[in-house]
N, C-alpha and C positions, 0 to 999 in steps of 0.2 A: 189828153188825160181827162177822165170823167170827174165831175164835181161830186161833192158829198151826197147831194140829193140823188144823183144818178147811180152812185155806188150803192146807196141804201135801197134804191128801187131794185137793183140787181139782187141784192141779198134777200129781199122780200120774196123773190121768186125761187129760193132754194127749196121750198116745200112743194114746188109744182110737180105733180105726178107724171107729167109728160116728159119722157126721157130726152126728147129732142130739145125741148125748151131748157131743161136742166143742163144738158151738154153745152148749149150756147152760153148760158149764164156762167157755167164753170170756166169755159175758155176765156170769157171776158175778165173774170176775176183773176185768173192765172196771168193774163196779160198785164194786169195792174201790178201784180207782184207783191213784194213785202209790205208796201204801204197800206194794203187792204187788210192785213192780218189783225190789227187792233179792232177794227170794226167787226170782223168775223168773230173774234174772241168774245166781244161784248154780246153779240147775238147768241153765241153758244152758251154763255153763262146764264142768259135769261130765257132760253128756249126750253119748252117741255116736250118738244117734238124730237124723238130719237133719230128719225130720218134726217132731219135738218142738222142735228148735232154730228151725226156720222159724216154727212156730206161736207160740213165745215171742217171737220178733222182731216178728211182726205184732201181737201183743197189746200189747207194750211201746210200739210205735210208735203204736198207736191211743190208748192211755192218754195218751201225751205230746201227741198231736194234739188230743185233747179238752181238755187243759189249755190249750193255745195258743188254741183256739177260745173257751174261756171267758174267758181273759185279754184276748183281742182284743175281745170283747163289752164287757167292763168298760172297756177303754181307749177304745172308741168313745163310750161314754156319759159319760165323765169331762168335767168342765167345759172343760178345755183339753188335749186329747189331745197328748202330747208326741211330737216326731219321734223322739227317741232311743228311747223306749219302744216305739214302733210298729215301728221298723226292727229292734230287737233281737228283738221277738216273731217277726217274719218269719224272721230268721236262726235262731231256735230251732226253727223247723219242720224244717230240715235238720240243725241242729247243737244238739240239745237240751241237751247238756252244755257248751256254749261258756262260756268264762271272761269274763263280762261286765265284771268289774273290770279285767282285762287290756286289753280293747278300749278301755274308758274311759280307762285310763292312757295308752295310745298316742295317743289323740286329744287328751288333755290336754297331752301333750308338744308336739304340733304347735301347739296353741293358745298354749302358753306361748312358743314361738319367735316366733309372730306378735305376741303382746302386747309382747314386748321391742323390737320394731321400730316399734310404733305410737306416735303422740303426737297430742295434740289439734289441733296445727297442720296436720296432713295433710288434704288434700281427700279427698272420697269416692273419687275415682279413684286417688289415691295409696295409700289404704288397701287397695284391691283389688289394686293392684300388689304391695303387701307380702304379702298373703295368697297371691297367685299364686306369688311367689318362694319362700315357705316351703313351700307344698304341693308345687309342681311341680319346683322346682330343688333345694331343700335336702332334702326328704323323698322326692322323685322319684316322686310319684304320676303316673299317666298313663292315658289311655284304652286299653282293651284292644281294639285294632283287630284283633289276630291272632285272637282268639276272642270276637268281639263278642256272639254269641248264647249264650254259656255261662251256665248258671244261677248259677255262682260269682260272676258280676258283680253279682248282686242280693242277696247275703248280706253284710251289713256287716262281719262278722268276717273273711270271706275277702278282702274289698276292702282292709281295713286290713292284713292279713297279706301279701297279694300285691302291694299298691300298684298295683293295676289295677282298673278298673271301667268301667261304661257311663255314659252321660250322667246317668242318674238317680242311681246310687249315688255317683258323684263329686259330684253336686249335693248329695246328702244329707250327705256328709262335709263339704263346703264350708259348708253351712248350719249344721251342728252346731258348727263352729268359730266361725262368725260370730255365732251366737246366744250363745255363751259370752262373746263380746267385746262384746255389746250393739250389734252393727252391724246396720243395718236392711236385711238381705238376705232375700228371700223366693223361694220356688219358683214357677215359671211353667210350666204344663202346655201345651206346644206339641204339635201333632200330630207324632208320630214323633220328638219331641225333648223335652228338658227343660233349661230354663235358669233363671237367677236374675235377679231385679230388685232394683236398689239404690234404696231409697225415700228421698225427702226428707221427713222427718217434721215439718218446720216447718209449723205450721197444717194438719196432715194432715186433721183432722176437717172442715175447711171446703172441701176440694178433692176432686175425683174422682181415682180411681186413675191415670188417664192423665196427670194434671197432677203427680202425686207422684213418678213414676218418673224418676230421673235418667238411668239407662242400664241395660243388661242385661249379664249375665256368662254365658259359656259354659264351664263347668268341663271339659267333654270336650275343648275346644280350649285347654287350659292357661290357662283364665280369660280368654279373649279378650273384650274389651268391644265392645258394639255398640248400635245404637239401634233405635227402633221401626220405622224405615224398613227395616232388614234383615229384620224379621219380616214386613213387608208383602211383600217380595220372596220370602221363603221360602214364604209361604202361596200366593202367585201361582204359584210353580214347581210346587207340589203340587196346584194347581187347587182349593184349599180356600177357601170363603167366609170373609170376615173376621168374627170374633166377638170381642167384648171380652175373653172369658175367655182368649184366646190371648195377651193382652198383660198381664193382671192377675195378682196373686199368688193362689195356690191354698192350700187348707188342708192341714194335716198328714194328715188322712184321705184327701184327694185323692192325696197323695204315696204313701201306703201302698197305696191301691187300685192305683195305677200300678205299684208294686213287685210286687204280686201278679199283675197282668196281664203284666208282663215275664216273670215266672217261668212263668206258664201258657203263654206263647208259647214259651219256651225248652224246657220239657218236652214240649210238643206236637211241636216239631221233633225231639226225642230219642225220640219214640214211647213216652212213659211215661204212659199213661192214668190209672194209679193216682194219680200225683202231680197230674196235671191236675185230676182230680175233687176231690181234697182241697183244692187251692188255690182251686178254684171255690167250695167250701164256705166257706173263709175270706173270699173276696171278697164272697160274699153277705151275710156278717155286716156288712160295712161299707157295703152299699148302703142 
């Protein structure tokens, strides 16, 4: 590990016009990792050299990116990769300094409002109606139809702040609330859409998924409830062959993979190849 004097000497070379020297300096700073970020930020704030500032920004971003990539690898290998952790990791790609506690607090408030309205006498359908009322009427979340392809729709912190999202991000929010309330809702990966399935957990181990699903929920349409028949029609309209995976719950890894694919699509439309390449790196970790 380099001492402060050696680190500062490296940072002083960030304005070197020689690309070989800069590349060597950059690699050494990347090797140091997160610990060098405060020193880099200090130089950025006091520098009047735009080249130095741009180089610092790129180095800091790469350090933060590599941390996310490492965390995503650990997340994937964990016994039960959590949806909250996965969604927050992806949000940190764009917002490395996001306030995780604040986002969790806001979701907790929504969950608390739902909990106050629930009781054991309610049917599964009635419980979903309560969740819908709290999320979409009381807290006024909605589908972002005006800017459907915006990458902001895929970052959980921005969805919570803006109260707008796409089918996947609203589905993730819905799932996070349902999970905290121990309600048996799970994500379903439809082609070109994402919905939820409400499971009848009675004797679940003895039955196939198709026999366990009571109904489906569409968070993008204010929690509209529908049946397997509607999925049949949807697939037929898209001319897509029926596959059981389009009706059955998917894993949290599947959901985060889809989150990354949505972002790749969004940044492709925005002609941002740098982000597309980085997000593909993250997606490859989960494959």
